[in-house]
BABA-869212 format. One record per residue (C-alpha): x, y, z; residue number from 1. Coordinates in pm, whole numbers, plus 50000, padded with zeros to 5 digits. Last residue first. Example, Ala and Ser with C-alpha at 12.3 -4.5 7.8 and 13.67 -1.06 7.14 Angstrom:
BEGIN
<node><u>51367</u><v>49894</v><w>50714</w><seq>2</seq></node>
<node><u>51230</u><v>49550</v><w>50780</w><seq>1</seq></node>
END
This chain:
BEGIN
<node><u>48838</u><v>49705</v><w>48830</w><seq>255</seq></node>
<node><u>49145</u><v>49909</v><w>48739</w><seq>254</seq></node>
<node><u>49253</u><v>49932</v><w>49102</w><seq>253</seq></node>
<node><u>49185</u><v>49565</v><w>49164</w><seq>252</seq></node>
<node><u>49370</u><v>49467</v><w>48845</w><seq>251</seq></node>
<node><u>49665</u><v>49679</v><w>48960</w><seq>250</seq></node>
<node><u>49667</u><v>49500</v><w>49295</w><seq>249</seq></node>
<node><u>49675</u><v>49161</v><w>49122</w><seq>248</seq></node>
<node><u>49946</u><v>49285</v><w>48887</w><seq>247</seq></node>
<node><u>50153</u><v>49397</v><w>49186</w><seq>246</seq></node>
<node><u>50122</u><v>49064</v><w>49360</w><seq>245</seq></node>
<node><u>50236</u><v>48879</v><w>49047</w><seq>244</seq></node>
<node><u>50521</u><v>49128</v><w>48997</w><seq>243</seq></node>
<node><u>50636</u><v>49074</v><w>49354</w><seq>242</seq></node>
<node><u>50659</u><v>48698</v><w>49303</w><seq>241</seq></node>
<node><u>50837</u><v>48731</v><w>48966</w><seq>240</seq></node>
<node><u>51075</u><v>49013</v><w>49079</w><seq>239</seq></node>
<node><u>51211</u><v>48871</v><w>49405</w><seq>238</seq></node>
<node><u>51589</u><v>48887</v><w>49373</w><seq>237</seq></node>
<node><u>51627</u><v>49195</v><w>49150</w><seq>236</seq></node>
<node><u>51537</u><v>49466</v><w>49402</w><seq>235</seq></node>
<node><u>51200</u><v>49599</v><w>49519</w><seq>234</seq></node>
<node><u>51175</u><v>49935</v><w>49341</w><seq>233</seq></node>
<node><u>51436</u><v>49899</v><w>49067</w><seq>232</seq></node>
<node><u>51332</u><v>49546</v><w>48966</w><seq>231</seq></node>
<node><u>50971</u><v>49651</v><w>49018</w><seq>230</seq></node>
<node><u>51003</u><v>49928</v><w>48760</w><seq>229</seq></node>
<node><u>51170</u><v>49695</v><w>48510</w><seq>228</seq></node>
<node><u>50891</u><v>49440</v><w>48542</w><seq>227</seq></node>
<node><u>50621</u><v>49706</v><w>48533</w><seq>226</seq></node>
<node><u>50726</u><v>49888</v><w>48217</w><seq>225</seq></node>
<node><u>50439</u><v>50139</v><w>48215</w><seq>224</seq></node>
<node><u>50647</u><v>50396</v><w>48025</w><seq>223</seq></node>
<node><u>50611</u><v>50660</v><w>48297</w><seq>222</seq></node>
<node><u>50688</u><v>50399</v><w>48563</w><seq>221</seq></node>
<node><u>50997</u><v>50280</v><w>48373</w><seq>220</seq></node>
<node><u>51120</u><v>50640</v><w>48340</w><seq>219</seq></node>
<node><u>51067</u><v>50699</v><w>48712</w><seq>218</seq></node>
<node><u>51257</u><v>50379</v><w>48789</w><seq>217</seq></node>
<node><u>51546</u><v>50492</v><w>48571</w><seq>216</seq></node>
<node><u>51539</u><v>50838</v><w>48730</w><seq>215</seq></node>
<node><u>51566</u><v>50702</v><w>49085</w><seq>214</seq></node>
<node><u>51624</u><v>51002</v><w>49315</w><seq>213</seq></node>
<node><u>51302</u><v>51166</v><w>49194</w><seq>212</seq></node>
<node><u>51117</u><v>50838</v><w>49249</w><seq>211</seq></node>
<node><u>51248</u><v>50802</v><w>49603</w><seq>210</seq></node>
<node><u>51181</u><v>51162</v><w>49699</w><seq>209</seq></node>
<node><u>50821</u><v>51141</v><w>49574</w><seq>208</seq></node>
<node><u>50765</u><v>50821</v><w>49768</w><seq>207</seq></node>
<node><u>50914</u><v>50977</v><w>50081</w><seq>206</seq></node>
<node><u>50695</u><v>51288</v><w>50054</w><seq>205</seq></node>
<node><u>50397</u><v>51062</v><w>50004</w><seq>204</seq></node>
<node><u>50469</u><v>50864</v><w>50319</w><seq>203</seq></node>
<node><u>50543</u><v>51188</v><w>50505</w><seq>202</seq></node>
<node><u>50178</u><v>51288</v><w>50460</w><seq>201</seq></node>
<node><u>50047</u><v>50955</v><w>50583</w><seq>200</seq></node>
<node><u>50282</u><v>50911</v><w>50877</w><seq>199</seq></node>
<node><u>50210</u><v>51256</v><w>51020</w><seq>198</seq></node>
<node><u>50371</u><v>51313</v><w>51362</w><seq>197</seq></node>
<node><u>50549</u><v>50976</v><w>51352</w><seq>196</seq></node>
<node><u>50745</u><v>51080</v><w>51044</w><seq>195</seq></node>
<node><u>50850</u><v>51412</v><w>51198</w><seq>194</seq></node>
<node><u>50955</u><v>51229</v><w>51516</w><seq>193</seq></node>
<node><u>51171</u><v>50993</v><w>51309</w><seq>192</seq></node>
<node><u>51341</u><v>51287</v><w>51140</w><seq>191</seq></node>
<node><u>51399</u><v>51448</v><w>51479</w><seq>190</seq></node>
<node><u>51551</u><v>51121</v><w>51599</w><seq>189</seq></node>
<node><u>51794</u><v>51127</v><w>51307</w><seq>188</seq></node>
<node><u>51891</u><v>51495</v><w>51357</w><seq>187</seq></node>
<node><u>52097</u><v>51664</v><w>51087</w><seq>186</seq></node>
<node><u>51885</u><v>51620</v><w>50777</w><seq>185</seq></node>
<node><u>51504</u><v>51594</v><w>50763</w><seq>184</seq></node>
<node><u>51418</u><v>51495</v><w>50405</w><seq>183</seq></node>
<node><u>51755</u><v>51322</v><w>50361</w><seq>182</seq></node>
<node><u>51701</u><v>51127</v><w>50683</w><seq>181</seq></node>
<node><u>51364</u><v>51006</v><w>50553</w><seq>180</seq></node>
<node><u>51525</u><v>50909</v><w>50222</w><seq>179</seq></node>
<node><u>51785</u><v>50701</v><w>50404</w><seq>178</seq></node>
<node><u>51494</u><v>50538</v><w>50587</w><seq>177</seq></node>
<node><u>51398</u><v>50303</v><w>50307</w><seq>176</seq></node>
<node><u>51062</u><v>50361</v><w>50140</w><seq>175</seq></node>
<node><u>50778</u><v>50131</v><w>50244</w><seq>174</seq></node>
<node><u>50518</u><v>50291</v><w>50013</w><seq>173</seq></node>
<node><u>50255</u><v>50354</v><w>50281</w><seq>172</seq></node>
<node><u>50512</u><v>50451</v><w>50541</w><seq>171</seq></node>
<node><u>50867</u><v>50364</v><w>50627</w><seq>170</seq></node>
<node><u>51124</u><v>50095</v><w>50557</w><seq>169</seq></node>
<node><u>51406</u><v>50034</v><w>50805</w><seq>168</seq></node>
<node><u>51783</u><v>49985</v><w>50802</w><seq>167</seq></node>
<node><u>51846</u><v>50356</v><w>50733</w><seq>166</seq></node>
<node><u>51658</u><v>50430</v><w>51057</w><seq>165</seq></node>
<node><u>51880</u><v>50186</v><w>51248</w><seq>164</seq></node>
<node><u>52193</u><v>50336</v><w>51090</w><seq>163</seq></node>
<node><u>52082</u><v>50692</v><w>51174</w><seq>162</seq></node>
<node><u>52015</u><v>50596</v><w>51536</w><seq>161</seq></node>
<node><u>52361</u><v>50437</v><w>51567</w><seq>160</seq></node>
<node><u>52531</u><v>50744</v><w>51426</w><seq>159</seq></node>
<node><u>52321</u><v>50971</v><w>51647</w><seq>158</seq></node>
<node><u>52433</u><v>50791</v><w>51964</w><seq>157</seq></node>
<node><u>52218</u><v>50939</v><w>52242</w><seq>156</seq></node>
<node><u>52062</u><v>50606</v><w>52330</w><seq>155</seq></node>
<node><u>52266</u><v>50303</v><w>52216</w><seq>154</seq></node>
<node><u>52051</u><v>49988</v><w>52245</w><seq>153</seq></node>
<node><u>51723</u><v>50183</v><w>52231</w><seq>152</seq></node>
<node><u>51710</u><v>50203</v><w>51851</w><seq>151</seq></node>
<node><u>51720</u><v>49825</v><w>51823</w><seq>150</seq></node>
<node><u>51433</u><v>49789</v><w>52067</w><seq>149</seq></node>
<node><u>51228</u><v>50052</v><w>51884</w><seq>148</seq></node>
<node><u>51283</u><v>49879</v><w>51549</w><seq>147</seq></node>
<node><u>51184</u><v>49545</v><w>51700</w><seq>146</seq></node>
<node><u>50866</u><v>49707</v><w>51836</w><seq>145</seq></node>
<node><u>50799</u><v>49853</v><w>51491</w><seq>144</seq></node>
<node><u>50809</u><v>49497</v><w>51360</w><seq>143</seq></node>
<node><u>51095</u><v>49318</v><w>51182</w><seq>142</seq></node>
<node><u>51250</u><v>49078</v><w>51436</w><seq>141</seq></node>
<node><u>50929</u><v>48980</v><w>51619</w><seq>140</seq></node>
<node><u>50763</u><v>48956</v><w>51278</w><seq>139</seq></node>
<node><u>50997</u><v>48680</v><w>51167</w><seq>138</seq></node>
<node><u>51049</u><v>48691</v><w>50791</w><seq>137</seq></node>
<node><u>51414</u><v>48797</v><w>50815</w><seq>136</seq></node>
<node><u>51604</u><v>48913</v><w>50508</w><seq>135</seq></node>
<node><u>51905</u><v>48720</v><w>50381</w><seq>134</seq></node>
<node><u>51739</u><v>48563</v><w>50078</w><seq>133</seq></node>
<node><u>52013</u><v>48368</v><w>49898</w><seq>132</seq></node>
<node><u>52141</u><v>48211</v><w>50221</w><seq>131</seq></node>
<node><u>51786</u><v>48160</v><w>50344</w><seq>130</seq></node>
<node><u>51516</u><v>48336</v><w>50543</w><seq>129</seq></node>
<node><u>51786</u><v>48497</v><w>50756</w><seq>128</seq></node>
<node><u>51714</u><v>48506</v><w>51132</w><seq>127</seq></node>
<node><u>51839</u><v>48831</v><w>51283</w><seq>126</seq></node>
<node><u>51824</u><v>48943</v><w>51646</w><seq>125</seq></node>
<node><u>52010</u><v>49273</v><w>51711</w><seq>124</seq></node>
<node><u>52277</u><v>49264</v><w>51985</w><seq>123</seq></node>
<node><u>52543</u><v>49156</v><w>51734</w><seq>122</seq></node>
<node><u>52483</u><v>49482</v><w>51546</w><seq>121</seq></node>
<node><u>52812</u><v>49636</v><w>51660</w><seq>120</seq></node>
<node><u>52989</u><v>49353</v><w>51475</w><seq>119</seq></node>
<node><u>52896</u><v>49503</v><w>51140</w><seq>118</seq></node>
<node><u>52689</u><v>49821</v><w>51161</w><seq>117</seq></node>
<node><u>52567</u><v>49872</v><w>50805</w><seq>116</seq></node>
<node><u>52540</u><v>49507</v><w>50698</w><seq>115</seq></node>
<node><u>52405</u><v>49395</v><w>51035</w><seq>114</seq></node>
<node><u>52146</u><v>49675</v><w>51025</w><seq>113</seq></node>
<node><u>52056</u><v>49576</v><w>50668</w><seq>112</seq></node>
<node><u>51996</u><v>49217</v><w>50775</w><seq>111</seq></node>
<node><u>51784</u><v>49348</v><w>51063</w><seq>110</seq></node>
<node><u>51528</u><v>49507</v><w>50828</w><seq>109</seq></node>
<node><u>51281</u><v>49698</v><w>51049</w><seq>108</seq></node>
<node><u>50937</u><v>49765</v><w>50900</w><seq>107</seq></node>
<node><u>50764</u><v>50087</v><w>50998</w><seq>106</seq></node>
<node><u>50400</u><v>50112</v><w>50897</w><seq>105</seq></node>
<node><u>50143</u><v>50324</v><w>50717</w><seq>104</seq></node>
<node><u>49823</u><v>50126</v><w>50648</w><seq>103</seq></node>
<node><u>49706</u><v>50126</v><w>50283</w><seq>102</seq></node>
<node><u>49774</u><v>49751</v><w>50251</w><seq>101</seq></node>
<node><u>50137</u><v>49839</v><w>50320</w><seq>100</seq></node>
<node><u>50360</u><v>49744</v><w>50029</w><seq>99</seq></node>
<node><u>50118</u><v>49574</v><w>49792</w><seq>98</seq></node>
<node><u>49822</u><v>49810</v><w>49829</w><seq>97</seq></node>
<node><u>50033</u><v>50129</v><w>49840</w><seq>96</seq></node>
<node><u>50236</u><v>50013</v><w>49540</w><seq>95</seq></node>
<node><u>49910</u><v>49954</v><w>49352</w><seq>94</seq></node>
<node><u>49797</u><v>50309</v><w>49432</w><seq>93</seq></node>
<node><u>50118</u><v>50444</v><w>49278</w><seq>92</seq></node>
<node><u>50072</u><v>50242</v><w>48960</w><seq>91</seq></node>
<node><u>49704</u><v>50335</v><w>48923</w><seq>90</seq></node>
<node><u>49791</u><v>50703</v><w>48973</w><seq>89</seq></node>
<node><u>49986</u><v>50673</v><w>48648</w><seq>88</seq></node>
<node><u>50305</u><v>50874</v><w>48614</w><seq>87</seq></node>
<node><u>50379</u><v>51243</v><w>48554</w><seq>86</seq></node>
<node><u>50569</u><v>51277</v><w>48882</w><seq>85</seq></node>
<node><u>50361</u><v>51575</v><w>48995</w><seq>84</seq></node>
<node><u>50041</u><v>51428</v><w>48858</w><seq>83</seq></node>
<node><u>50109</u><v>51097</v><w>49032</w><seq>82</seq></node>
<node><u>50181</u><v>51281</v><w>49359</w><seq>81</seq></node>
<node><u>49850</u><v>51468</v><w>49343</w><seq>80</seq></node>
<node><u>49652</u><v>51157</v><w>49246</w><seq>79</seq></node>
<node><u>49809</u><v>50954</v><w>49528</w><seq>78</seq></node>
<node><u>49743</u><v>51242</v><w>49768</w><seq>77</seq></node>
<node><u>49375</u><v>51232</v><w>49671</w><seq>76</seq></node>
<node><u>49362</u><v>50861</v><w>49768</w><seq>75</seq></node>
<node><u>49197</u><v>50695</v><w>49472</w><seq>74</seq></node>
<node><u>48842</u><v>50565</v><w>49494</w><seq>73</seq></node>
<node><u>48813</u><v>50298</v><w>49227</w><seq>72</seq></node>
<node><u>48521</u><v>50367</v><w>48995</w><seq>71</seq></node>
<node><u>48149</u><v>50288</v><w>49024</w><seq>70</seq></node>
<node><u>48084</u><v>50554</v><w>49287</w><seq>69</seq></node>
<node><u>47790</u><v>50524</v><w>49527</w><seq>68</seq></node>
<node><u>47692</u><v>50826</v><w>49737</w><seq>67</seq></node>
<node><u>47314</u><v>50787</v><w>49775</w><seq>66</seq></node>
<node><u>47247</u><v>50988</v><w>49457</w><seq>65</seq></node>
<node><u>47498</u><v>50755</v><w>49292</w><seq>64</seq></node>
<node><u>47280</u><v>50459</v><w>49392</w><seq>63</seq></node>
<node><u>46978</u><v>50613</v><w>49215</w><seq>62</seq></node>
<node><u>47180</u><v>50667</v><w>48896</w><seq>61</seq></node>
<node><u>47320</u><v>50314</v><w>48921</w><seq>60</seq></node>
<node><u>46972</u><v>50167</v><w>48957</w><seq>59</seq></node>
<node><u>46848</u><v>50363</v><w>48656</w><seq>58</seq></node>
<node><u>47151</u><v>50270</v><w>48442</w><seq>57</seq></node>
<node><u>47145</u><v>49896</v><w>48522</w><seq>56</seq></node>
<node><u>47230</u><v>49701</v><w>48836</w><seq>55</seq></node>
<node><u>46990</u><v>49410</v><w>48777</w><seq>54</seq></node>
<node><u>46805</u><v>49274</v><w>49081</w><seq>53</seq></node>
<node><u>46468</u><v>49302</v><w>48900</w><seq>52</seq></node>
<node><u>46247</u><v>49530</v><w>49112</w><seq>51</seq></node>
<node><u>46211</u><v>49812</v><w>48862</w><seq>50</seq></node>
<node><u>46268</u><v>50129</v><w>49062</w><seq>49</seq></node>
<node><u>46066</u><v>50297</v><w>49339</w><seq>48</seq></node>
<node><u>46381</u><v>50401</v><w>49519</w><seq>47</seq></node>
<node><u>46335</u><v>50183</v><w>49827</w><seq>46</seq></node>
<node><u>46236</u><v>49892</v><w>49604</w><seq>45</seq></node>
<node><u>46558</u><v>49920</v><w>49407</w><seq>44</seq></node>
<node><u>46761</u><v>49900</v><w>49726</w><seq>43</seq></node>
<node><u>46572</u><v>49588</v><w>49836</w><seq>42</seq></node>
<node><u>46618</u><v>49436</v><w>49490</w><seq>41</seq></node>
<node><u>46993</u><v>49495</v><w>49520</w><seq>40</seq></node>
<node><u>46999</u><v>49334</v><w>49865</w><seq>39</seq></node>
<node><u>46813</u><v>49030</v><w>49729</w><seq>38</seq></node>
<node><u>47057</u><v>48996</v><w>49440</w><seq>37</seq></node>
<node><u>47354</u><v>49037</v><w>49674</w><seq>36</seq></node>
<node><u>47211</u><v>48761</v><w>49893</w><seq>35</seq></node>
<node><u>47139</u><v>48536</v><w>49592</w><seq>34</seq></node>
<node><u>47493</u><v>48565</v><w>49450</w><seq>33</seq></node>
<node><u>47687</u><v>48840</v><w>49277</w><seq>32</seq></node>
<node><u>48036</u><v>48723</v><w>49372</w><seq>31</seq></node>
<node><u>48304</u><v>48983</v><w>49452</w><seq>30</seq></node>
<node><u>48347</u><v>48865</v><w>49812</w><seq>29</seq></node>
<node><u>48214</u><v>49169</v><w>50000</w><seq>28</seq></node>
<node><u>48169</u><v>49019</v><w>50344</w><seq>27</seq></node>
<node><u>47851</u><v>48978</v><w>50546</w><seq>26</seq></node>
<node><u>47515</u><v>49150</v><w>50567</w><seq>25</seq></node>
<node><u>47371</u><v>49339</v><w>50272</w><seq>24</seq></node>
<node><u>47106</u><v>49614</v><w>50289</w><seq>23</seq></node>
<node><u>47263</u><v>49835</v><w>50556</w><seq>22</seq></node>
<node><u>47357</u><v>50106</v><w>50305</w><seq>21</seq></node>
<node><u>47726</u><v>50056</v><w>50383</w><seq>20</seq></node>
<node><u>47680</u><v>49684</v><w>50311</w><seq>19</seq></node>
<node><u>47513</u><v>49766</v><w>49979</w><seq>18</seq></node>
<node><u>47803</u><v>49998</v><w>49888</w><seq>17</seq></node>
<node><u>48057</u><v>49731</v><w>49977</w><seq>16</seq></node>
<node><u>47859</u><v>49486</v><w>49762</w><seq>15</seq></node>
<node><u>47873</u><v>49723</v><w>49463</w><seq>14</seq></node>
<node><u>48250</u><v>49761</v><w>49505</w><seq>13</seq></node>
<node><u>48285</u><v>49381</v><w>49515</w><seq>12</seq></node>
<node><u>48070</u><v>49343</v><w>49205</w><seq>11</seq></node>
<node><u>48298</u><v>49584</v><w>49019</w><seq>10</seq></node>
<node><u>48596</u><v>49388</v><w>49150</w><seq>9</seq></node>
<node><u>48482</u><v>49064</v><w>48993</w><seq>8</seq></node>
<node><u>48196</u><v>48820</v><w>48955</w><seq>7</seq></node>
<node><u>47856</u><v>48809</v><w>48782</w><seq>6</seq></node>
<node><u>47611</u><v>48526</v><w>48853</w><seq>5</seq></node>
<node><u>47310</u><v>48742</v><w>48942</w><seq>4</seq></node>
<node><u>47341</u><v>49090</v><w>48786</w><seq>3</seq></node>
<node><u>47584</u><v>49371</v><w>48718</w><seq>2</seq></node>
<node><u>47578</u><v>49576</v><w>48396</w><seq>1</seq></node>
END
């Protein structure tokens, strides 16, 4: 039951609903303060309910008639993929939140390009974060524009194009490009065009391919062993920080 003084993700979902209904102005911050109380009373008044600011059964029933849902709204493709892999939809949705914020993207990894291409990659800017953490944190070196620039250095060279794609992460789950090339073999630029044509759908195909190619990670996901799963998914060098982010996302999903 939500009321003045409550905090958390359930409050945040209620605030988003009130904002969508035009009864609350501002950001959904997860704090049930005076403005949220007033907006709740306004909603109750419109439905002829007890005007008390408490989100109880009657208020929830009325809100549901208006389209409110008290649970986390999973992407239907997340649910479908989770069923197919026999793992929790909560885990997959958390990866989407942490990896991409639910916005498909291409992230170029210049340190991988230098590893794959050696001296040929001298034309690709790369600023390692540190000796132990060789990846770049400069957006101008890792963005889609950086990917496009790298790809353009040797037009018509399929080997070069494949290496640049393999040096990048794609989609909602940020899966490395080797899996994209495996989904669409033979023509690296054709694989890239297929991704660009439907980033969202290909994102789920890539995630499914990655899990099926990583039986130990799939087993960890099925068992709910988050630390082991993240070690396989993100590598062994950044487990504590990634695990903290992942647990925050999982808490959001679980409400």
